[in-house]
N, C-alpha and C positions, 0 to 999 in steps of 0.2 A: 504494500500500500504506500509506503513512504517513497519507494523508488518511482512509482507511477506519478506521485505528486511532484517529485523532483524533476521528472521529465516534462511534465505539463506546465510547470511554473514559468519557463521562458515564453511558452506559447500564450499563456494567460496574460503575462506582462505585456507581450506584443499587442494583443487585442485590446488591452486596457489603454495602452498608449495611443493606439490607432483611434480609439473612440474619442479620447480627449484632444487629439491633434487634428482630426479630420471631420468626424461625424458631428460632434457637439458644436464646433464653430459654424458649420454649415447650417445646423438647425437654428442657431441663434440669428444668423443672417437672414434666413427665411422668415423667422418670426418678426424681425425688425422690418423687413420689406412688407409683410402682410399688414403690420401696424401702420406703416406709412401709407399704404394704399387705402386702408380703412379710414384714415384720418384726413383724406383729401377734402378740400372745401373750395367753394366758389371764390375766386380771387387769388388762389394760390399760384405762385409762379413755379413752373415746373420745367424739367428737361426730360425728353422722351428717350427711349432706347436708341432711336434713330438720330438723336442729336438735335432735335427741334426744340427751341425754347419758346415758351408761351405762357399765357395766363388762362386758368380754367374759367369758362363761362357757364357751363352747365354740367351737372353730374347726374348720372343714372346708375343703376346697379352695376352694369358691365361696360358702360360707355361714358366718355367725357367729350365735351366740345371745348376746344382750345383755340383761343385767339392768338394768332401768330404775328399779325400786323393789322393796321387799320383796315377795317371791313374785310378781313380775311380770317375765317374760322375753319377749323378742320375737326371732323368727328373721328374719334379713334377709340380703341379698346382701353379700358382702364388699366390693364396690366402692362400697357406699353409705357407707363410712366416710370422713369428710372430714378428720379430724385426730385425733391422739393427744394427750390432755390431759396436760401435764407438771405435776407438783405442785411 
């Protein structure tokens, strides 16, 4: 029994380190992104995944309308927002 535990200890240590260095940070990033998308509001300045900067005009469950220039608005999927620009 003790020898089996000694043989498995490095493998368990490896999986533990893998969890803390890869899986856990990825889960935290996904949670932060979901929070950001849930907290979007009209008037927020954003940058999309495609690099378009604009201001949110309308919000629906899965779509947003973004003003990118005077009299120019585009409709896009909500998940296409990369980040909210803080001034």
